[in-house]
N, C-alpha and C positions, 0 to 999 in steps of 0.2 A: 152820420146820424142813422143809417140803417143798422150799423153794428149795435148802437145803443138801443134801438127799437127791438132788435132781435133779443138782446139781453133782458130787456123788461118783459118781453113775451115769455122767455124762459123762466124768469123769476115768478111771473104770475102763474105759470103752469105748475111750478114747484109748490107754490103757496096754495094752489087748489087741491093738491094731493095730500096736505097735511091731515093727520089724524087728530084724535082728541087729546093725546098726550102733548103733542107739540102745540096745539092751540092753547091748552091749559098752561103750559110752560110759558108761552108768549104773553098771556094774560097776567100771570104772576110776575114775570119780569117787568112788564110795563107798569104794574102797580109798584113794585119795588123801585124802579127807576123814577116814578113820580115822587115817591117818598124821599129817596135819596137826594134828589135835586130840589124838590119843593119844600121840604122842611127846613133845611139850612138857609135857603134863600127866602123863606117866609112867604112863598107863594101859596103853600098849605099852611093856613093858620095853626100856630102852635104856641104854647107858653114858654118855650125855651129860646127860640130865635125870633128876632125882630128886625125891622128895617128902619133906617133913617128916612129914606125916601120911598114913597108908595110905588108899587110896581106899575110899570107901563102896560098898556092894554095888549101889546104884542107878546109879552112874557108868557101869558097863559097859552096861546096857540103854539108857541115854541116849545113849551114844557110838554103839552100834549102830543105834538109831533115827534119830539124826542123820546117820549115814553113809548109810543107806538112803534117807532122804528127800532128802538133799543130792544124792545120785547121780541120783535121779529128776528133781529140779528142773534140775540142770545138763544132763542128757541132753535135756531139752525144748528146749534151744537148738541142738540139732543139726537142721538144716533137712531136711525130707523132700524127696526128689527131685522130687516133683510140686508142691511148694509154690512160689509165686512169690516172688522176692526182696522184702523189705519191711523196715520198721524193726522192731527187736526192743525190747521193753520189758523193763526190769529188774524184779527181784522183791525189793522191800524187805523183805517178811516173811522171805523166805529168807535175806537177809543178816543181819537182826537175829536170826534163829533160830540161825544159825551162830556168831555172836559170843557170844550168850547161852549156847549149849551149852559153848563153850569156857570161859566163866566158871563154869558150873555144875559141870563135872567136874574143874576144877583144884583144886589144893591150896589150902585157904582161907588159909593163912599164907604161901603162895608168891606170891600175887598182890600185887605192890608197891603198886598203887593202894589196895587194901583195907587193907594194912598202914599205908599213910601216913594214910588216912582214919580207920581204927578202931583201929590198934595190934593187937598179937598177941592180947590177951585179947578185944578187940572182934571180931576176925576169927573167933575160935573161938566167942564167945558170940552174935554177931549174924549174921555172914556165913554161917558153916557151916550153921545151920539153914534159911537161905533158899535154899541151893543146890539142894535137891531141887525146890523150887517153880520156881526159875529153869530147871532141866533140863526140867520138865514144860512150862513156857511156851515154851521154845526148840523143843521137839518139836511143840508145837501150831502155832507159827508156821511152821515148816518144812512141816508137813502142810497148812496153809492155802495156802501158796505152791505146793505140789505140786498140790493140787486146782485152784487157780486157773489155773495153767499148763496142765494137762492138760485141764481142762473147756473152756477157751478154745480149745484146739487141736481138740477134738472138735466144738465149736460152729462153728468156722470151716472144718471139713473140707469142707463143701459149697461154700463160696466159693472154696477153693483147688483143688477137683477140676478136672482137666483138661477144657477144653471143646473142642468140635469146631471145627476150623479150616475156613474156607471153601475150596472147591477152587481151586486156582491154575489159570490158563489154560494150555492145552497149547500146544506150539510150533507145531502145524499150524493152530490157530485164532487169528487175530489178535484182540487184546483190542479192546474197543469204543473206548476212548480212542485207541488207535493208528489204528484204522480212520477215526475222525472227523478226525484231523489230516492224514491222507494224502488223504482224499477232497476236502477243500476247502482246498488250500494257499493260494489267493489270496483267501480270505475276509478282508475288512479288519477284521472285528469280533474276530478272534482275535488 
């Protein structure tokens, strides 16, 4: 448990250091996630998609938590100006959490895979009662992904901090390498 508490502290420290660009990216990503999940599942009312069964009360908090956490995770991919370029690692828990969230808040009889596997009565009898648990699991996966990304960012902040550059030679003082080559042009060992 202390390890987890330490990771959460590091994540909160990294989150507190975010600038306007990352905060704006998180807000845009959260809005996009809300629309990407909310429109096809008809949690966000629209004329294109509909539901056979009304959404459950827990669908809206799951959608809100998913959008918030997905926004945070996606914003961690915005490189800080002082960070050196390097390879980015993907976040499997975040991807799994997003897919599970979509499945959790969707209409149980509108999911074609569930209908083919279980039929309408099976979707209502077996799938619908599992959806809240899938929603909790998806939010937990997204939270783990956010803590991993943010804690890693805070832990690596000292490694990516700008370092002092050595002073460059001035134009009036010749460099030592240039002085050596001009002082002994006939030296056969060079």
